[in-house]
C-alpha positions as CSV (number, residue, x, y, z in Angstrom):
1,M,45.7,10.6,-8.9
2,K,49.5,11.4,-8.4
3,K,50.8,13.5,-11.1
4,Y,54.0,13.1,-12.8
5,I,55.5,15.5,-15.0
6,D,57.5,14.8,-18.1
7,Q,61.0,17.0,-17.3
8,G,62.0,16.9,-21.6
9,K,61.7,14.6,-23.4
10,N,64.7,11.7,-24.0
11,D,66.2,8.4,-25.6
12,T,66.5,6.0,-23.3
13,R,69.5,4.8,-25.4
14,S,71.1,8.0,-24.2
15,G,70.5,7.4,-20.6
16,Y,72.4,4.3,-21.2
17,G,75.2,6.2,-22.7
18,A,75.2,8.8,-19.7
19,G,75.2,5.5,-17.1
20,M,78.0,4.4,-18.9
21,T,79.5,7.5,-18.8
22,E,79.7,7.2,-14.7
23,L,80.7,3.8,-14.9
24,G,83.5,4.8,-16.5
25,R,84.7,7.5,-14.1
26,T,83.8,4.8,-10.8
27,N,84.0,1.8,-11.6
28,P,87.6,0.5,-13.9
29,K,86.3,-3.0,-14.2
30,V,83.5,-1.9,-16.5
31,V,84.6,-2.0,-20.3
32,A,82.4,-1.4,-23.2
33,L,82.4,-3.3,-26.5
34,C,80.0,-2.3,-29.6
35,A,79.6,-3.8,-32.9
36,D,80.3,-0.4,-35.2
37,L,77.3,1.7,-33.1
38,V,79.1,3.9,-30.6
39,G,76.9,7.1,-32.4
40,S,73.1,4.6,-31.6
41,L,74.2,3.7,-28.7
42,K,75.4,6.8,-26.8
43,I,78.6,5.6,-25.9
44,Q,81.0,8.1,-27.6
45,E,82.1,10.2,-24.1
46,F,82.6,6.8,-22.6
47,I,85.3,6.7,-25.3
48,D,86.9,9.5,-25.2
49,E,87.7,9.0,-21.2
50,N,88.3,5.4,-21.4
51,P,89.8,4.7,-24.9
52,E,91.6,1.6,-23.6
53,R,88.4,-0.1,-21.9
54,F,86.9,0.4,-25.3
55,F,86.4,-2.6,-28.0
56,Q,85.4,-1.8,-31.3
57,V,84.5,-5.1,-32.7
58,G,82.9,-4.2,-36.2
59,I,79.9,-5.8,-37.8
60,A,80.3,-9.1,-36.0
61,E,78.0,-9.3,-33.3
62,A,78.9,-13.1,-32.4
63,N,82.7,-12.4,-32.0
64,M,81.3,-9.2,-29.8
65,M,79.7,-11.9,-27.3
66,G,82.2,-14.2,-27.3
67,I,85.3,-12.0,-26.6
68,A,82.8,-9.9,-23.8
69,A,82.5,-14.1,-22.0
70,G,86.2,-14.0,-22.1
71,L,86.7,-10.3,-20.7
72,T,85.0,-11.9,-17.3
73,I,87.4,-14.1,-16.8
74,G,90.0,-11.7,-16.3
75,G,87.6,-9.7,-14.1
76,Y,85.9,-7.2,-16.1
77,I,82.5,-6.2,-16.4
78,P,82.0,-6.1,-20.3
79,F,78.9,-4.3,-21.6
80,T,77.9,-5.3,-25.4
81,G,75.9,-2.7,-26.8
82,T,74.7,-3.0,-30.2
83,F,70.6,-3.4,-32.1
84,A,68.4,-5.3,-30.0
85,N,67.6,-7.4,-33.1
86,F,71.5,-8.0,-33.0
87,S,72.3,-8.9,-29.6
88,T,69.7,-11.5,-29.5
89,G,68.4,-12.9,-32.3
90,R,72.1,-13.0,-34.0
91,V,73.9,-14.3,-31.1
92,Y,71.3,-16.4,-29.7
93,D,73.5,-19.3,-29.7
94,Q,76.8,-17.6,-28.1
95,I,74.9,-15.9,-25.8
96,R,73.5,-19.4,-24.5
97,Q,76.7,-21.1,-24.9
98,S,79.2,-18.9,-24.0
99,I,77.3,-16.7,-21.5
100,A,74.0,-18.2,-19.9
101,Y,75.6,-21.8,-19.4
102,S,78.5,-21.0,-17.8
103,G,76.8,-17.8,-15.8
104,K,79.4,-15.5,-17.2
105,N,78.7,-11.7,-16.1
106,V,78.2,-9.9,-19.0
107,K,76.0,-7.2,-19.3
108,I,74.2,-7.2,-23.0
109,C,73.1,-3.7,-23.6
110,A,70.2,-3.6,-26.6
111,S,69.1,-0.6,-28.1
112,H,66.4,0.2,-30.6
113,A,63.7,-2.9,-29.4
114,G,60.4,-3.2,-30.8
115,V,58.3,-1.0,-32.9
116,T,59.7,2.5,-31.7
117,L,62.8,1.3,-33.8
118,G,60.7,3.1,-36.6
119,E,61.0,3.5,-39.8
120,D,64.1,0.8,-40.3
121,G,61.1,-1.7,-40.4
122,A,60.5,-5.2,-39.7
123,T,63.7,-6.8,-40.1
124,H,65.3,-4.6,-37.6
125,Q,62.0,-3.9,-35.4
126,I,62.5,-7.3,-32.5
127,L,59.6,-8.3,-31.0
128,E,60.3,-11.2,-29.2
129,D,63.8,-10.5,-27.4
130,I,62.4,-11.0,-24.2
131,G,60.9,-14.1,-24.4
132,L,64.3,-15.0,-25.6
133,M,66.3,-13.7,-23.0
134,K,64.0,-14.4,-19.9
135,M,64.1,-18.4,-21.2
136,L,67.8,-18.7,-20.6
137,P,68.4,-19.9,-17.2
138,G,70.1,-17.3,-15.2
139,M,69.5,-14.5,-17.1
140,T,68.1,-11.2,-15.6
141,V,66.2,-9.0,-18.2
142,I,65.8,-5.4,-17.9
143,N,63.3,-3.6,-19.7
144,P,63.5,0.6,-17.9
145,C,60.8,3.4,-19.1
146,D,62.6,6.4,-19.2
147,F,66.1,8.3,-19.6
148,N,66.4,8.5,-15.8
149,Q,65.9,5.0,-15.6
150,T,67.7,3.6,-18.1
151,K,70.7,5.4,-16.4
152,A,69.8,3.8,-13.1
153,A,69.8,0.2,-14.6
154,T,72.4,0.8,-16.3
155,I,74.6,1.7,-12.7
156,A,73.1,-0.8,-11.1
157,I,73.6,-4.1,-13.0
158,A,77.7,-3.3,-13.1
159,E,76.8,-4.4,-9.2
160,H,74.7,-7.4,-10.5
161,Q,77.1,-10.3,-10.7
162,G,75.5,-12.7,-13.7
163,P,74.4,-12.4,-17.0
164,V,71.5,-9.2,-18.0
165,Y,69.7,-8.1,-20.7
166,L,69.5,-4.6,-20.8
167,R,66.5,-3.0,-23.5
168,F,65.7,0.4,-24.4
169,G,65.0,2.4,-27.7
170,R,65.4,4.7,-30.0
171,P,62.9,7.3,-29.8
172,K,62.6,10.5,-27.3
173,V,59.9,10.0,-24.9
174,A,58.7,11.2,-21.6
175,N,61.6,11.4,-19.0
176,F,59.4,11.0,-15.5
177,T,61.0,9.1,-13.2
178,P,63.0,10.7,-10.0
179,A,67.2,11.3,-11.6
180,D,68.1,10.0,-7.8
181,Q,65.7,7.1,-7.6
182,K,67.1,4.1,-6.7
183,F,67.0,1.1,-8.8
184,E,66.7,-1.9,-7.5
185,I,66.7,-5.2,-9.6
186,G,63.6,-7.3,-9.1
187,K,61.5,-4.6,-7.3
188,A,58.5,-3.2,-8.7
189,L,57.5,0.5,-8.4
190,M,54.3,1.9,-7.6
191,L,53.2,4.8,-9.9
192,N,49.5,5.0,-8.6
193,E,47.2,3.1,-6.2
194,G,44.6,2.2,-7.2
195,T,41.1,0.6,-6.3
196,D,39.2,-0.9,-10.3
197,V,41.9,-2.4,-12.1
198,T,45.4,-3.1,-12.3
199,I,48.1,-1.6,-14.8
200,V,51.3,-3.3,-15.1
201,A,53.7,-1.7,-17.7
202,T,57.0,-1.8,-19.0
203,G,59.5,0.2,-20.8
204,H,57.9,3.0,-23.2
205,L,53.7,1.7,-22.3
206,V,54.6,3.2,-18.8
207,W,54.3,6.2,-19.5
208,E,51.1,5.1,-22.1
209,S,49.4,3.7,-19.1
210,L,50.0,6.6,-16.9
211,I,47.9,8.5,-19.1
212,A,45.6,5.9,-20.0
213,A,45.0,6.2,-15.8
214,E,44.3,9.9,-15.7
215,N,41.5,9.1,-18.6
216,L,39.8,6.5,-16.9
217,E,40.0,8.5,-13.4
218,N,37.8,11.1,-15.3
219,Q,35.1,8.6,-16.3
220,G,35.1,7.3,-12.6
221,I,37.4,4.2,-12.9
222,S,40.4,4.1,-10.4
223,A,43.4,2.6,-12.1
224,E,46.4,1.0,-9.8
225,V,49.8,1.8,-12.5
226,I,52.9,-0.6,-11.8
227,N,56.2,-0.3,-13.3
228,I,57.6,-3.5,-14.0
229,H,61.0,-2.6,-15.2
230,T,62.6,-6.1,-14.1
231,I,61.1,-8.7,-16.1
232,K,63.2,-11.3,-14.7
233,P,63.4,-12.0,-11.8
234,L,59.5,-10.7,-12.0
235,D,58.0,-8.8,-8.4
236,E,55.4,-11.3,-8.4
237,E,54.3,-9.9,-4.6
238,A,53.7,-6.7,-5.9
239,I,51.2,-7.7,-9.1
240,I,49.6,-10.6,-6.1
241,K,49.3,-7.8,-3.8
242,S,47.9,-5.5,-6.2
243,V,45.1,-8.3,-8.2
244,K,43.9,-9.5,-4.9
245,K,42.9,-5.8,-4.0
246,T,41.8,-4.7,-7.8
247,G,40.2,-7.7,-9.0
248,C,41.8,-7.8,-12.5
249,V,44.8,-6.8,-14.6
250,V,46.2,-5.6,-17.6
251,S,49.7,-6.1,-19.1
252,A,51.3,-3.6,-21.4
253,E,54.6,-4.2,-22.9
254,E,56.1,-2.9,-26.3
255,H,56.8,-6.3,-27.6
256,N,55.4,-9.8,-28.6
257,F,52.3,-10.8,-26.2
258,L,53.7,-14.5,-26.7
259,G,56.9,-14.3,-24.5
260,G,56.7,-11.2,-23.0
261,L,55.5,-9.0,-19.4
262,G,52.4,-10.5,-20.2
263,E,52.7,-13.9,-20.2
264,S,55.2,-13.8,-17.3
265,V,52.0,-12.2,-15.0
266,A,49.5,-14.2,-16.8
267,R,51.4,-17.3,-15.4
268,T,51.8,-15.9,-11.8
269,L,48.6,-15.4,-11.6
270,A,47.3,-18.8,-13.0
271,I,49.3,-20.0,-10.0
272,H,49.2,-17.7,-7.0
273,H,45.3,-15.6,-7.6
274,P,43.7,-16.6,-10.9
275,T,42.6,-13.2,-12.3
276,P,41.3,-11.7,-15.5
277,Q,44.2,-10.2,-17.7
278,A,43.9,-8.1,-20.8
279,F,47.2,-8.5,-22.9
280,V,48.3,-4.8,-24.7
281,A,51.3,-6.1,-27.2
282,T,51.6,-6.8,-30.5
283,Q,49.8,-10.2,-31.2
284,D,51.7,-12.4,-33.1
285,T,53.3,-10.4,-35.8
286,F,56.2,-8.3,-37.2
287,G,56.2,-4.9,-37.3
288,E,56.8,-2.7,-40.3
289,S,58.3,0.6,-41.6
290,G,56.4,3.9,-40.3
291,T,56.9,7.0,-37.4
292,P,56.7,5.2,-33.9
293,A,53.8,7.1,-33.0
294,Q,52.1,5.6,-36.5
295,L,53.1,2.3,-35.8
296,M,52.2,2.5,-32.2
297,E,48.6,3.2,-33.1
298,K,48.6,0.4,-35.6
299,Y,49.7,-2.4,-33.1
300,G,47.7,-1.0,-30.1
301,L,50.5,0.2,-28.3
302,N,49.3,3.8,-26.6
303,N,47.5,4.8,-23.7
304,K,44.4,4.3,-26.0
305,A,44.9,0.6,-26.6
306,I,45.4,0.6,-22.5
307,E,42.1,2.5,-21.6
308,K,39.7,-0.1,-24.2
309,A,42.0,-3.3,-22.5
310,V,41.1,-1.6,-19.4
311,L,36.8,-1.3,-20.0
312,E,36.7,-5.1,-21.5
313,V,38.8,-6.5,-18.5
314,L,36.5,-4.8,-16.2
315,E,33.5,-6.9,-18.1
316,K,35.1,-10.1,-16.4
317,K,35.3,-9.2,-13.0
318,A,33.3,-11.5,-10.7
């Protein structure tokens, strides 16, 4: 099995901040908007270097989306920033009507997604945002796995024409992808080749999937691990190719199993190559207050849960 090294834990929101700093220096059309969460979004350096390209909207997220839509008409590329809950659920009408419907070139950047937001609890831990956003026609949905990939994704979406939802998180997690890796929207990344089971993972659960694959290897099970950083458009070709080889699949995500990556994978396979599938995701529930590790354990979102799902789905193979 290919070994991946944690280069030093870091939060994916800091990857977003680093990407914004670089865009501030290289793309004069990029502007940033924030709903009173500059520190949480890690964009202070962008603001210091480009004060005329920053708009502090305050706690008025719906207004922020409307302003962003308007800025695109003048040729700017607006990046909006707030927590994932406030980037989607609170402003869904504005996103649908003012951004998605007319294909505005707005980049909706959402931090503190999922249960790993931690102690702030269920009111802030959105677990349905991927479903909300992927259902909007023309909306690209991206969920990177670590600091380096989030930075690369932030830079890449500035070159993409059309609305994008970029999802990232609060906790410090393993940073293991190459710093110079090119980010290609809609292109899955093969992290480990295997023959017995396919694990398709997104966001924080990519690293957990690699740990699970290593544990499974010690049991004589060969797991193929694929990093699905882009949930829409989904790299269907990569998934189908893999499951034709392995014969079963586990999807892993920090999101409700309803509406998330797993559901998109299931649809793809139902149409093209029906395959036994297990889902590592929250089970139609809200979160609660706790540390990220406690919540990942309770809601079955860690490497142990992935390993268990693999053993279960292997039983279903023909």
